[in-house]
N, CA, C and O of each residue as an XYZ file, in Angstrom:
660
protein
N     118.200    103.906    119.124
C     117.928    104.161    117.628
C     116.848    105.535    117.776
O     115.978    105.704    118.630
N     117.207    106.369    116.717
C     116.541    107.517    116.610
C     115.223    107.660    116.124
O     114.885    107.031    115.122
N     114.489    108.361    116.672
C     113.037    108.306    116.299
C     112.717    109.181    115.027
O     113.441    110.138    114.752
N     111.566    108.826    114.210
C     111.478    109.434    113.180
C     110.163    110.571    113.442
O     109.453    111.119    112.600
N     110.149    110.665    114.686
C     108.904    111.892    114.978
C     109.416    113.120    114.467
O     110.496    113.521    114.900
N     108.775    113.797    113.577
C     109.023    115.137    112.921
C     109.770    115.039    111.654
O     110.132    116.056    111.063
N     110.013    113.853    111.216
C     110.556    113.668    109.946
C     110.142    112.515    109.380
O     110.051    111.444    109.980
N     109.798    112.768    107.832
C     109.449    111.627    106.957
C     108.183    111.029    107.414
O     108.029    109.843    107.124
N     107.049    111.744    108.211
C     105.942    111.330    108.470
C     104.956    112.480    108.426
O     104.300    112.796    109.418
N     104.873    113.028    107.394
C     104.114    114.502    107.275
C     102.567    114.031    107.313
O     102.306    112.829    107.292
N     101.629    114.931    107.364
C     100.172    114.762    107.390
C     100.113    114.157    105.974
O     100.790    114.525    105.014
N      99.100    113.070    105.998
C      98.918    112.298    104.861
C      98.212    113.290    103.764
O      97.503    114.239    104.098
N      98.457    112.995    102.631
C      98.150    113.806    101.525
C      96.448    114.073    101.536
O      95.936    115.060    101.009
N      95.738    113.078    102.189
C      94.299    113.169    102.310
C      94.037    114.289    103.191
O      92.957    114.870    103.081
N      94.791    114.626    103.954
C      94.455    115.754    105.051
C      94.049    114.822    106.378
O      93.718    115.391    107.418
N      94.088    113.456    106.299
C      93.697    112.684    107.629
C      94.809    112.733    108.666
O      95.776    113.430    108.358
N      94.833    112.207    109.663
C      95.888    111.961    110.756
C      96.796    111.099    109.912
O      96.471    110.216    109.118
N      98.178    111.596    110.289
C      99.442    110.774    109.638
C      99.355    109.522    110.519
O      98.515    109.310    111.394
N     100.354    108.737    110.142
C     100.541    107.237    110.593
C     101.190    107.530    111.936
O     101.914    108.509    112.115
N     100.926    106.729    112.773
C     101.740    106.530    114.172
C     103.119    106.683    114.170
O     103.648    106.035    113.267
N     103.875    107.306    114.858
C     105.295    107.441    114.729
C     105.742    105.900    114.749
O     106.435    105.486    113.819
N     105.356    105.034    115.800
C     105.759    103.887    116.042
C     105.653    103.013    114.855
O     106.508    102.187    114.536
N     104.650    103.224    114.278
C     104.433    102.269    112.854
C     105.502    102.688    111.658
O     106.016    101.862    110.903
N     105.723    103.983    111.623
C     106.688    104.536    110.732
C     108.156    103.949    111.371
O     108.881    103.311    110.607
N     108.469    104.111    112.402
C     109.665    103.645    112.999
C     110.081    102.363    112.816
O     111.243    101.960    112.760
N     108.742    101.545    112.696
C     108.889    100.083    112.571
C     109.475     99.695    110.832
O     110.246     98.823    110.432
N     108.719    100.764    110.111
C     108.990    100.614    108.796
C     110.663    100.995    108.455
O     111.246    100.335    107.596
N     111.213    101.853    109.026
C     112.394    101.981    109.169
C     113.330    101.016    109.449
O     114.305    100.687    108.773
N     112.923    100.564    110.579
C     113.784     99.499    111.064
C     113.731     98.171    110.130
O     114.668     97.376    110.068
N     112.592     98.042    109.458
C     112.637     96.723    108.800
C     113.151     97.012    107.429
O     113.367     96.058    106.682
N     113.372     98.256    107.017
C     114.207     98.674    105.847
C     115.692     98.711    106.261
O     116.597     98.410    105.483
N     115.856     99.042    107.353
C     117.505     98.987    107.593
C     118.131     97.673    107.671
O     119.335     97.442    107.557
N     117.154     96.799    107.886
C     117.600     95.177    107.996
C     118.200     94.810    106.205
O     119.166     94.146    105.829
N     117.436     95.361    105.632
C     117.547     94.914    104.129
C     118.493     95.902    103.348
O     119.052     95.551    102.309
N     118.656     97.247    103.941
C     119.238     98.299    103.219
C     120.773     97.796    102.726
O     121.084     97.922    101.541
N     121.547     97.319    103.534
C     122.937     96.854    103.034
C     123.142     96.002    101.968
O     123.906     96.171    101.017
N     122.196     94.812    102.257
C     122.208     94.014    101.032
C     121.662     94.402     99.705
O     122.080     93.979     98.627
N     120.565     95.353     99.903
C     120.049     96.048     98.787
C     120.719     96.969     97.954
O     120.567     97.091     96.738
N     121.688     97.795     98.909
C     122.258     98.845     98.328
C     123.580     97.975     97.646
O     123.933     98.380     96.539
N     124.124     97.136     98.063
C     125.356     96.446     97.445
C     124.926     95.690     96.293
O     125.596     95.745     95.262
N     123.775     94.922     96.365
C     122.979     94.457     94.979
C     122.990     95.554     93.875
O     123.594     95.477     92.805
N     122.263     96.532     94.290
C     122.190     97.614     93.442
C     123.717     98.178     92.828
O     123.902     98.348     91.622
N     124.564     98.383     93.675
C     126.033     98.821     93.206
C     126.451     97.839     92.227
O     126.896     98.214     91.143
N     126.332     96.473     92.552
C     126.905     95.526     91.682
C     126.199     95.515     90.233
O     126.756     95.402     89.141
N     124.776     95.667     90.522
C     124.294     95.458     89.147
C     124.412     97.056     88.397
O     123.905     97.160     87.280
N     124.897     97.956     88.848
C     125.331     98.956     88.394
C     126.406     98.709     87.336
O     126.336     99.172     86.198
N     127.297     98.031     87.740
C     128.624     97.602     87.258
C     128.457     96.467     86.177
O     129.328     96.225     85.341
N     127.361     95.852     86.261
C     127.042     94.605     85.495
C     126.384     94.975     83.959
O     126.397     96.133     83.541
N     125.898     94.022     83.299
C     125.208     94.276     82.006
C     123.717     94.423     82.435
O     123.090     93.664     83.174
N     123.238     95.658     81.764
C     122.143     96.068     82.264
C     121.033     95.265     81.564
O     119.921     95.170     82.084
N     121.342     94.662     80.339
C     120.543     93.512     79.962
C     120.247     92.164     80.210
O     119.371     91.491     79.667
N     121.109     91.797     81.140
C     120.959     90.698     81.821
C     119.407     90.361     82.550
O     118.931     91.237     83.273
N     118.619     89.036     82.331
C     117.584     88.850     82.739
C     117.760     89.253     84.502
O     118.722     89.030     85.238
N     116.526     89.877     84.791
C     116.469     90.100     86.213
C     116.970     89.169     87.306
O     117.713     89.486     88.234
N     116.409     87.874     87.034
C     116.601     86.559     87.899
C     118.251     86.441     88.041
O     118.772     85.979     89.056
N     118.977     86.896     86.948
C     120.602     86.583     86.872
C     121.422     87.808     87.851
O     122.557     87.668     88.307
N     120.722     88.769     88.000
C     121.389     89.925     88.373
C     121.426     89.769     89.949
O     120.696     88.907     90.437
N     122.248     90.563     90.809
C     122.311     90.640     92.201
C     121.106     90.977     92.761
O     120.700     90.230     93.652
N     120.254     92.183     92.369
C     119.020     92.375     93.040
C     118.255     91.298     92.670
O     117.608     90.963     93.662
N     117.968     90.480     91.592
C     117.131     89.364     91.312
C     117.550     88.215     92.376
O     116.664     87.536     92.894
N     118.841     88.021     92.675
C     119.133     86.957     93.515
C     118.561     87.355     95.089
O     117.960     86.654     95.903
N     118.983     88.694     95.153
C     118.583     89.214     96.534
C     116.942     88.902     96.652
O     116.516     88.342     97.662
N     115.941     89.341     95.437
C     114.755     88.983     95.717
C     114.333     87.680     95.725
O     113.357     87.342     96.394
N     115.059     86.788     94.949
C     114.653     85.399     95.263
C     115.039     84.762     96.724
O     114.410     83.798     97.159
N     116.115     85.364     97.450
C     116.101     84.987     98.699
C     115.328     85.382     99.812
O     115.620     85.056    100.962
N     114.156     86.210     99.450
C     113.484     86.840    100.744
C     112.172     86.290    100.533
O     111.767     86.076     99.391
N     111.428     86.027    101.629
C     109.977     85.844    101.881
C     109.284     87.094    101.828
O     109.854     88.174    101.986
N     107.993     86.952    101.595
C     107.068     88.293    101.508
C     107.427     89.367    102.382
O     107.806     90.427    101.885
N     107.353     89.221    103.647
C     107.546     90.529    104.534
C     109.004     91.034    104.227
O     109.208     92.244    104.323
N     110.100     90.141    103.841
C     111.572     90.720    103.436
C     111.339     91.482    102.221
O     111.898     92.564    102.039
N     110.515     90.952    101.358
C     110.190     91.735     99.891
C     109.513     93.095     99.986
O     109.795     94.096     99.329
N     108.514     92.953    100.973
C     107.911     94.344    101.053
C     108.929     95.334    101.770
O     108.927     96.521    101.443
N     109.809     94.854    102.756
C     110.821     95.812    103.227
C     111.511     96.245    102.134
O     111.685     97.442    101.906
N     111.984     95.227    101.329
C     113.201     95.550    100.477
C     112.255     96.616     99.302
O     112.855     97.594     98.855
N     110.946     96.392     98.902
C     110.197     97.278     98.239
C     110.176     98.618     98.712
O     110.484     99.595     98.029
N     109.831     98.638     99.814
C     109.760    100.020    100.645
C     111.214    100.846    100.515
O     111.383    101.990    100.093
N     112.067    100.030    100.945
C     113.418    100.679    100.945
C     113.928    101.033     99.425
O     114.554    102.083     99.287
N     113.687    100.198     98.268
C     113.974    100.748     97.032
C     113.101    101.936     96.747
O     113.667    102.937     96.307
N     111.877    101.966     96.924
C     111.055    102.972     96.389
C     111.476    104.302     97.404
O     111.343    105.435     96.940
N     111.914    104.142     98.602
C     112.447    105.213     99.520
C     113.636    105.803     98.844
O     113.789    107.014     98.684
N     114.563    104.777     98.410
C     115.678    105.407     98.001
C     115.837    105.922     96.593
O     116.726    106.717     96.291
N     114.903    105.423     95.693
C     114.561    106.047     94.452
C     113.845    107.381     94.654
O     114.072    108.346     93.925
N     113.167    107.401     95.440
C     112.370    108.885     95.668
C     113.471    109.853     95.958
O     113.556    110.884     95.291
N     114.341    109.576     96.937
C     115.049    110.630     97.562
C     116.309    110.912     96.682
O     116.869    112.006     96.746
N     116.774    109.858     95.812
C     117.950    110.027     94.947
C     117.714    109.799     93.527
O     118.605    109.357     92.802
N     116.758    110.033     93.179
C     116.043    109.946     91.727
C     117.018    110.977     90.623
O     117.093    112.206     90.628
N     117.568    110.185     89.891
C     118.232    110.579     88.912
C     118.483    109.529     87.846
O     117.764    108.531     87.810
N     119.599    109.728     86.860
C     119.866    108.764     85.999
C     120.384    107.426     86.399
O     120.317    106.374     85.763
N     120.926    107.660     87.596
C     121.806    106.583     88.467
C     120.828    105.565     89.062
O     121.235    104.475     89.466
N     119.464    105.941     89.118
C     118.462    105.015     89.856
C     117.984    103.769     88.907
O     117.248    102.879     89.331
N     118.458    103.813     87.663
C     117.937    102.824     86.653
C     117.754    101.272     87.430
O     116.778    100.533     87.561
N     118.989    101.187     87.807
C     118.800     99.709     88.450
C     117.854     99.487     89.941
O     117.375     98.441     90.380
N     117.807    100.608     90.399
C     116.502    100.653     91.711
C     115.474    100.670     91.162
O     114.671     99.839     91.585
N     115.056    101.464     90.143
C     113.784    101.463     89.261
C     113.415    100.155     88.775
O     112.271     99.714     88.889
N     114.358     99.534     88.240
C     113.958     98.088     87.760
C     113.486     97.276     89.187
O     112.374     96.783     89.377
N     114.420     97.273     89.957
C     113.930     96.435     91.014
C     112.568     96.805     91.657
O     111.907     95.964     92.266
N     112.142     98.190     91.488
C     110.969     98.568     92.091
C     109.670     98.171     91.268
O     108.555     97.948     91.739
N     110.080     98.128     89.861
C     109.271     97.582     88.864
C     108.842     96.093     88.937
O     107.739     95.627     88.651
N     110.022     95.403     89.411
C     109.923     93.735     89.346
C     109.181     93.718     90.878
O     108.223     92.949     90.955
N     109.421     94.259     91.743
C     108.416     94.167     93.073
C     107.069     94.375     92.865
O     106.177     93.697     93.375
N     106.877     95.551     91.925
C     105.510     95.972     91.713
C     104.583     94.936     91.043
O     103.372     94.823     91.228
N     105.335     94.235     90.268
C     104.901     93.134     89.493
C     104.434     91.780     90.273
O     103.690     90.925     89.792
N     104.909     91.760     91.331
C     104.642     90.616     92.106
C     103.596     90.623     92.884
O     103.656     91.345     93.879
N     102.467     89.889     92.659
C     101.367     89.589     93.478
C     101.517     88.907     94.697
O     102.522     88.216     94.865
N     100.710     88.997     95.522
C     100.638     88.461     96.937
C     101.334     88.749     97.910
O     101.309     87.932     98.830
N     102.143     89.902     98.067
C     103.088     90.152     99.020
C     102.677     90.446    100.411
O     103.399     90.510    101.406
N     101.200     90.641    100.300
C     100.594     90.959    101.812
C     100.654     92.323    102.073
O     100.477     92.548    103.271
N     100.842     93.347    101.381
C     100.890     94.619    101.705
C      99.818     95.039    102.762
O      98.624     94.743    102.713
N     100.338     95.652    103.561
C      99.146     96.203    104.664
C      98.759     97.403    104.668
O      99.700     98.153    104.406
N      97.599     98.046    104.884
C      97.063     99.375    104.472
C      98.085    100.455    105.125
O      98.115    101.521    104.510
N      98.837    100.376    106.145
C      99.819    101.344    106.595
C     100.981    101.209    105.772
O     101.719    102.184    105.634
N     101.196    100.287    105.294
C     102.367    100.204    104.283
C     102.284    101.191    103.110
O     103.083    102.032    102.699
N     100.988    100.796    102.679
C     100.483    101.565    101.204
C     100.194    102.805    101.541
O     100.286    103.606    100.611
N      99.792    103.341    102.833
C      99.420    104.694    102.990
C     100.847    105.565    103.099
O     100.970    106.746    102.774
N     101.962    104.640    103.671
C     103.232    105.214    103.757
C     103.784    105.447    102.447
O     104.288    106.541    102.190
N     103.736    104.495    101.570
C     104.402    104.393    100.158
C     103.787    105.540     99.336
O     104.523    106.337     98.754
N     102.254    105.647     99.275
C     101.440    106.820     98.595
C     101.996    108.064     99.024
O     102.455    108.835     98.181
N     102.008    108.420    100.551
C     102.598    109.636    100.952
C     104.056    109.967    100.600
O     104.479    111.100    100.370
N     104.705    108.932    100.590
C     106.191    109.068    100.108
C     106.165    109.650     98.729
O     106.830    110.668     98.537
N     105.480    109.128     97.751
C     105.267    109.311     96.287
C     104.577    110.575     96.348
O     105.080    111.272     95.466
N     103.665    111.226     96.956
C     102.994    112.430     96.799
C     104.146    113.480     97.100
O     104.246    114.507     96.428
N     105.009    113.176     98.140
C     105.806    114.185     98.606
C     106.908    114.316     97.542
O     107.388    115.447     97.477
N     107.399    113.428     96.718
C     108.337    113.412     95.776
C     108.365    114.329     94.922
O     107.268    114.815     94.650
N     109.356    114.782     94.341
C     109.284    115.761     93.178
C     108.852    115.293     91.770
O     109.172    114.142     91.475
N     108.290    115.893     91.018
C     107.546    115.216     89.787
C     108.412    114.642     88.925
O     108.060    113.865     88.038
N     109.731    115.041     89.170
C     110.674    114.386     88.400
C     110.953    113.122     88.350
O     111.423    112.593     87.343
N     110.672    112.457     89.517
C     110.689    111.090     89.920
C     109.391    110.371     89.252
O     108.468    109.925     89.934
N     109.432    110.323     88.013
C     108.402    109.704     87.175
C     107.700    108.298     87.840
O     106.490    108.082     87.915
N     108.484    107.663     88.167
C     107.981    106.427     88.648
C     107.655    106.193     90.103
O     107.637    105.044     90.542
N     107.341    107.460     91.033
C     107.184    107.399     92.046
C     105.784    106.839     92.436
O     105.515    106.601     93.613
N     104.981    106.653     91.516
C     103.581    105.633     91.934
C     103.410    104.437     91.514
O     102.355    103.805     91.563
N     104.895    103.914     90.893
C     104.656    102.388     90.542
C     104.456    101.457     91.665
O     103.531    100.647     91.608
N     105.367    101.510     92.841
C     104.876    100.481     93.729
C     103.668    100.574     94.514
O     102.925     99.636     94.800
N     103.510    102.012     94.898
C     102.380    102.061     95.792
C     101.174    101.814     95.268
O     100.333    101.285     95.994
N     100.867    102.131     93.973
C      99.745    101.685     93.408
C      99.709    100.318     92.921
O      98.534     99.960     92.844
N     100.444     99.489     92.593
C     100.570     98.256     92.701
C     100.067     97.629     94.191
O      99.036     96.966     94.302
N     100.785     97.884     95.088
C     100.482     97.636     96.596
C      99.070     97.848     96.776
O      98.363     96.939     97.211
N      98.576     99.045     96.457
C      97.155     99.437     96.829
C      96.303     98.622     96.013
O      95.219     98.386     96.547
N      96.492     98.062     94.738
C      95.542     97.492     93.971
C      95.348     96.053     94.747
O      94.236     95.548     94.589
N      96.073     95.490     95.382
C      96.259     94.277     96.055
C      95.273     94.471     97.446
O      94.748     93.491     97.974
N      95.121     95.636     97.883
C      94.251     95.815     99.040
C      92.960     95.453     98.568
O      92.611     95.651     97.404
N      92.058     94.796     99.655
C      90.552     94.842     99.365
C      89.871     95.956     99.062
O      90.444     96.983     99.428
N      88.840     96.106     98.515
C      88.096     97.420     98.155
C      87.739     98.014     99.804
O      87.357     97.331    100.755
N      87.996     99.461     99.774
C      87.656    100.171    100.835
C      88.729    100.037    102.062
O      88.537    100.615    103.132
N      89.838     99.249    101.819
C      90.686     99.156    102.841
C      91.496    100.354    103.118
O      91.926    100.493    104.263
N      91.761    101.240    102.218
C      92.263    102.574    102.402
C      91.525    103.258    103.112
O      90.369    102.844    103.027
N      91.653    104.302    103.927
C      90.698    105.174    104.535
C      90.189    106.164    103.325
O      90.862    106.564    102.375
N      89.095    106.388    103.564
C      88.290    107.431    102.413
C      89.203    108.609    102.279
O      89.635    109.184    103.278
N      89.499    108.973    101.076
C      90.481    110.180    101.064
C      91.533    110.184    100.882
O      92.116    111.252    100.702
N      92.299    108.786    100.855
C      93.587    108.524    100.757
C      93.899    108.911     99.304
O      93.088    108.420     98.519
N      94.830    109.640     98.751
C      95.021    109.911     97.486
C      95.421    108.905     96.784
O      96.420    108.433     97.326
N      95.173    108.406     95.957
C      95.605    107.340     94.886
C      94.931    107.825     93.399
O      94.234    107.144     92.646
N      95.361    109.189     93.239
C      95.160    110.016     91.986
C      95.656    109.385     90.647
O      95.133    109.768     89.601
N      96.522    108.549     90.628
C      97.013    107.941     89.499
C      96.273    106.688     89.167
O      96.356    105.771     89.984
N      95.519    106.504     88.023
C      94.772    105.496     87.618
C      95.549    104.098     87.565
O      96.776    104.138     87.659
N      95.017    103.073     87.443
C      95.450    101.943     87.501
C      96.336    101.847     86.070
O      97.537    101.578     86.115
N      95.822    102.027     85.135
C      96.229    102.289     83.789
C      97.541    103.105     83.953
O      98.608    102.582     83.632
N      97.496    104.294     84.413
C      98.777    104.996     84.566
C      99.953    104.362     85.289
O     101.091    104.518     84.845
N      99.693    103.567     86.525
C     100.740    102.973     86.879
C     101.041    101.765     86.504
O     102.018    101.185     86.977
N     100.263    101.228     85.622
C     100.745    100.219     84.646
C     101.728    100.477     83.508
O     102.593     99.743     83.029
N     101.395    101.598     83.239
C     102.308    102.471     82.091
C     103.445    102.762     82.881
O     104.539    102.390     82.455
N     103.372    103.363     83.958
C     104.721    103.478     84.744
C     105.663    102.386     84.838
O     106.853    102.553     84.572
N     105.160    101.214     85.225
C     105.956     99.905     85.565
C     106.703     99.816     84.242
O     107.934     99.808     84.277
N     106.049     99.746     83.055
C     106.982     99.303     81.743
C     107.717    100.313     81.491
O     108.651    100.064     80.730
N     107.619    101.566     81.924
C     108.360    102.648     81.053
C     109.441    103.161     82.133
O     110.245    104.043     81.831
């Protein structure tokens, strides 16, 4: 399996040391496990009724089938996918990200949140929802869990507004 060394793991926006390559590789390995099912669910939902309740969609059924660790991997994959391919065609992916951001108690780790935040800071400003999931995940961490200076420059009110819109 290819290493992520030198790609996708830049210096954290805080200026602090980046995440260990093995940790980031572990994230990519976990995301690869859910990626085929996630991509398939997104494609099925694109062809379906957009007004359908989330639980009745392919993405909703996928979410319902996963435990917390799987949901975190799915959220990280969907977030990463939406950041890379942001355009009008990501509505289904953004809905998935918003649904996962609204779920409490997924057990986000500090490293997962740091990675999500760094991916968001690296994304183009046109990806308006880029902070939806990382800030929701960061809000679940205990106070002081993130290293001092890790940028969470978008306020909680802003991420809630991003989740809605």
